[in-house]
C-alpha positions in Angstrom: -32.0 18.6 16.9 -32.6 21.5 19.3 -29.8 23.0 21.4 -30.1 25.1 24.4 -26.9 26.6 26.0 -26.6 27.7 29.6 -23.4 29.2 31.0 -22.4 28.3 34.6 -19.3 30.3 35.6 -16.4 28.7 33.6 -18.5 25.9 32.1 -21.3 25.7 29.7 -24.1 23.2 29.5 -25.6 22.4 26.1 -28.8 20.5 26.3 -29.6 18.6 23.2 -33.1 17.4 22.2 -33.4 14.9 19.4 -35.1 11.6 18.6 -31.9 10.5 16.8 -28.7 12.5 17.1 -26.8 12.3 13.9 -28.0 14.2 10.9 -25.6 16.2 8.7 -27.4 19.4 9.8 -26.8 18.4 13.5 -23.1 18.3 12.8 -22.9 21.9 11.5 -25.2 23.3 14.2 -23.3 21.6 17.0 -19.9 22.7 15.7 -21.1 26.3 15.4 -22.3 26.2 19.0 -19.0 24.8 20.3 -17.1 27.4 18.4 -19.3 30.1 20.0 -18.6 28.8 23.4 -14.8 28.7 22.7 -15.1 32.3 21.4 -16.6 33.3 24.8 -13.6 31.7 26.6 -15.6 28.6 27.8 -13.2 25.7 28.1 -15.4 23.2 29.9 -18.4 22.0 28.0 -21.0 19.5 29.3 -23.5 18.0 26.9 -26.8 17.2 28.5 -28.2 14.2 26.5 -31.3 13.6 28.7 -33.5 14.3 25.7 -31.6 12.3 23.1 -33.4 9.0 22.5 -30.9 7.4 20.1 -27.6 8.2 18.5 -26.1 6.9 15.2 -22.6 6.9 13.8 -22.8 10.5 12.6 -24.0 11.4 16.2 -20.9 9.7 17.6 -18.8 11.6 15.1 -20.4 14.8 16.3 -19.3 14.0 19.9 -15.8 13.2 18.7 -15.6 16.5 16.8 -16.6 18.4 20.0 -14.1 16.5 22.0 -11.3 17.4 19.6 -12.3 21.0 19.3 -12.2 21.5 23.0 -9.1 19.4 23.6 -7.2 21.4 20.9 -8.2 24.5 22.8 -7.1 23.3 26.1 -10.6 22.4 27.2 -12.7 19.4 28.0 -16.0 17.9 26.9 -18.1 15.7 29.2 -21.5 14.1 28.8 -24.4 13.9 31.3 -27.8 12.1 31.6 -27.2 9.4 29.0 -29.9 6.8 28.5 -29.1 3.1 28.1 -29.1 3.3 24.3 -26.5 6.1 24.1 -24.4 4.4 26.8 -24.5 1.1 24.8 -23.4 2.9 21.6 -20.4 4.4 23.5 -19.5 1.0 25.0 -19.7 -0.9 21.7 -17.5 1.6 20.0 -15.1 1.8 23.0 -15.8 5.6 23.2 -16.7 5.1 26.9 -12.9 5.1 27.4 -12.7 8.5 25.7 -15.6 10.4 27.2 -16.2 11.2 30.8 -19.9 10.9 31.5 -22.0 11.6 34.6 -25.5 10.8 35.8 -26.4 14.5 36.3 -25.5 18.0 35.3 -24.5 18.9 38.9 -22.2 15.9 39.1 -20.5 16.9 35.8 -20.2 20.6 36.9 -18.5 19.5 40.2 -16.1 17.1 38.5 
């Protein structure tokens, strides 16, 4: 998994590149990045998943962890640029009712 963070005013966009999101190393790296953003006072985090081909149960747990970290700090996590596989995984697990997701970064930033 590769992460690239860009800060836009009061929000941060973390772009994730991975064939399969959900290794144990992914979890630690992602949580570290979220904590760094919170340390900088960023309360709105958008995950750009355009370069994530697939997600497994650990990957879903990573998203849930990020959601809780931000929610417990008074912030929000949203998702952008999901492919059909990732959307399907969220739908099957009913997590599509938990996460806000958008078709583009601009749409997520303006929400």
